[in-house]
C-alpha positions in Angstrom: 4.9 -0.4 14.4 1.6 0.9 13.1 1.6 3.5 15.9 4.3 5.3 13.8 1.8 5.7 10.9 -0.4 8.7 10.4 -4.1 7.7 10.4 -4.4 8.0 6.5 -1.2 6.0 6.0 -2.3 3.4 8.5 -5.6 2.9 6.7 -3.8 2.6 3.4 -1.5 0.0 4.8 -4.4 -2.0 6.4 -6.2 -1.8 3.0 -3.1 -3.2 1.3 -3.1 -6.1 3.8 -6.8 -6.6 3.3 -6.4 -6.6 -0.5 -3.6 -9.2 -0.2 -5.8 -11.4 2.0 -8.8 -11.1 -0.3 -6.6 -12.1 -3.2 -5.4 -15.2 -1.3 -1.8 -14.0 -1.1 0.4 -15.0 1.9 2.6 -11.9 1.3 1.9 -8.2 1.2 3.7 -7.1 -1.9 4.5 -3.6 -3.2 1.9 -4.2 -5.9 -0.9 -4.4 -3.2 0.6 -1.4 -1.4 0.5 0.6 -4.7 -3.1 -0.4 -5.3 -4.1 0.5 -1.8 -2.5 3.9 -2.2 -4.5 4.5 -5.3 -7.7 3.4 -3.6 -7.3 5.3 -0.3 -5.2 8.3 -1.5 -3.6 9.1 1.9 -1.8 12.2 0.6 -2.4 15.4 -1.2 -0.2 14.6 -4.2 -1.6 16.0 -7.4 0.8 14.1 -9.7 -0.3 10.7 -8.4 -3.0 10.3 -11.1 -3.1 6.5 -11.2 -6.6 5.1 -10.8 -7.3 1.8 -9.0 -8.8 0.5 -12.2 -5.7 1.3 -14.3 -3.4 -0.3 -11.7 -5.6 -3.4 -11.3 -5.3 -3.9 -15.1 -1.5 -3.5 -15.0 -1.0 -5.6 -11.9 -3.4 -8.3 -13.1 -5.4 -8.1 -9.8 -9.0 -9.1 -10.1 -11.6 -6.7 -8.9 -13.6 -8.8 -6.5 -16.4 -6.1 -6.6 -17.5 -7.3 -10.0 -17.4 -10.9 -9.0 -19.4 -10.4 -5.8 -21.8 -8.0 -7.6 -22.9 -10.9 -9.7 -24.1 -12.5 -6.5 -25.8 -9.4 -5.3 -23.1 -8.4 -2.8 -21.8 -4.9 -2.6 -18.2 -5.3 -1.5 -17.9 -1.6 -0.6 -20.9 -1.9 1.7 -19.5 -5.0 3.3 -16.2 -3.2 3.9 -18.0 -0.2 5.4 -20.0 -2.4 7.7 -17.0 -4.5 8.8 -14.5 -1.6 8.8 -11.6 -2.9 10.8 -10.7 -0.7 13.7 -7.1 0.2 13.1 -6.5 -0.7 16.8 -7.2 -4.3 15.8 -4.3 -4.5 13.5 -0.6 -4.9 14.4 2.6 -4.7 12.4 5.3 -6.6 14.2 8.9 -7.4 13.5 10.0 -10.9 14.6 12.5 -10.9 17.4 14.0 -14.2 16.2 13.9 -13.3 12.5 14.4 -9.5 12.4 13.8 -9.3 8.6 10.4 -10.9 9.0 7.6 -8.3 9.4 4.0 -9.4 9.7 0.8 -7.5 9.5 -1.7 -9.2 11.9 -5.4 -8.3 11.9 -8.9 -9.5 12.5 -9.1 -10.9 8.9 -5.8 -12.8 9.1 -2.1 -12.2 8.9 0.2 -11.4 6.0 4.0 -11.3 5.8 5.6 -8.3 4.2 7.7 -9.1 1.2 11.3 -7.7 1.4 10.4 -4.9 -0.9 7.3 -3.9 1.1 9.4 -3.9 4.3 11.9 -1.6 2.6 9.0 0.8 1.7 8.1 1.1 5.4 11.7 1.6 6.4 12.2 4.3 3.8 8.9 6.0 4.8 10.0 6.1 8.4 13.4 7.5 7.5 12.1 10.3 5.2 9.3 11.2 7.6 11.5 11.6 10.6 10.1 8.4 12.1 6.4 9.1 11.2 5.1 7.2 8.2 2.9 9.3 6.0 1.1 8.6 2.7 3.8 10.7 0.9 6.4 8.7 2.7 4.9 5.4 1.4 5.0 6.8 -2.1 8.7 7.8 -1.5 9.4 4.3 -0.3 7.9 2.7 -3.3 9.8 5.0 -5.7 13.1 4.7 -3.8 13.6 1.0 -4.8 13.7 0.8 -8.6 13.6 -3.0 -8.5 10.1 -3.3 -7.1 8.4 -2.1 -10.3 6.3 0.6 -8.8 7.6 3.4 -11.0 7.1 1.3 -14.1 3.5 0.5 -13.1 2.8 4.1 -12.3 4.3 5.3 -15.6 2.2 2.6 -17.4 -0.9 4.0 -15.7 -0.2 7.4 -17.0 1.6 9.0 -14.1 4.5 11.5 -14.8 6.9 9.8 -12.4 9.5 12.6 -12.6 6.9 15.1 -11.5 5.8 12.7 -8.7 9.4 12.3 -7.5 9.7 16.1 -7.4 6.4 16.6 -5.6 7.3 14.0 -3.0 10.5 15.8 -2.4 12.9 12.9 -3.2 16.5 13.9 -3.9 17.5 13.2 -7.5 20.8 12.7 -9.3 21.9 15.6 -11.4 
């Protein structure tokens, strides 16, 4: 399924999986996807103004950089040196359990939560089958129950303007 992603969207999605694994989570949630989008910025959206720091605070996700820096380890340098080749990652839907989608990679595997799976499905739909960074944002905002809009608004993003910039249809 990752072959349907643009390269920037693929890197953002792999970053979300890596963040989930680093946090010791068994599921890739929309929170991790939102944080990965803020870190990688796989789009040219000017109204997506949330910073990774602001979202980390809202999502209560520890910044492992500070923890490792105390030990003299630069996490960004480690990530650069061990940059996972996107070809080493796979996103697969289970044949037996079609609602189960798993991101497999060199660092481990993480199951997509139902909301994260919906994000990918909406991103494929709105991008005519190709998942882009803008499509991932659209997917996050399309499901009001995943909390992404609330987190973005809390981080200072004008969500109405973002919806307009992404090109989502709105109710009048």
